[in-house]
VEXRO-49645 format. One record per residue (C-alpha): x, y, z. Coordinates in steps of 0.5 Angstrom, whole numbers, plus 500, padded with zeros to 3 digits. Layout:
REM residues N
XYZ ...
***
This chain:
REM residues 153
624701538 629705540 632700544 631694539 634698534 639700538 640693540 640691533 644696530 649694536 649687534 650688527 656692529 658686533 657682526 661687522 667687527 667680528 667678520 673682519 676679525 674672522 677674516 683677519 684670523 684666517 689671513 693670519 693662519 694662512 700666512 702662518 701656514 705659508 711661512 711654516 711650509 716655506 720654512 719646511 721647504 727651506 730646511 729640506 733644501 738646506 738638508 739636501 745641500 748639506 748631504 750633497 756637500 757631505 757626498 762631495 767631501 767623502 768623494 774627495 777624501 776617497 780620491 785623496 786617500 787613493 792618491 796618498 796610497 799611490 804616492 806611498 807606493 811610489 816613494 817605497 819603490 823609489 826608496 828601494 831603487 835608491 838603496 839598490 843603487 847606493 849598494 851598487 855604488 859602494 861596490 863600484 867604489 870598492 872596486 875602484 879602490 882595489 883596481 887603483 891599488 893593483 895599478 899602483 902595485 903594477 906601476 911600482 913593479 914597472 918602476 923597479 924594472 925600468 930603474 935597472 935591469 934588476 939583476 938581468 944581464 940582457 934586455 931580452 931577459 928583461 922583456 921576457 920577465 915583463 911578458 911573463 909577469 904580465 902573463 902571470 898577472 893576467 892568468 892569475 887574476 883573482 876576481 874583484 870581490 866587493 860588497 856594499 857592506 865593505 864601505 860605510 859612508 
***
């Protein structure tokens, strides 16, 4: 009996050690499943976070592209307006030069007339000449024609 009780106590000790091993295995497997599930959930959250970030970056890129196009249009319009104003400015400068030359010529004519009678015998004749000269200059004016191409600065 000693041997049978030794065997039975030996087999009961085997059962006692195998039961905790099975529980330990179940516990390890359960922890492993939880860790796997947790990892999957974490990966899912990470993918969703990346997708959200990508969507935000795409929206920002679209917004910046639209703003860039708007700014390009504004710069193009400003460039056109600036070119037009520069052309008008050149025309005005040419007109100023032409009018300055006319004024200088008229000042020379008046200077010549005021130095002497200019061959006229009476003051009335000089006044009539000046009036006729002014009338001639007024009625025979040619329009001031200038263009932006005349002056290159």
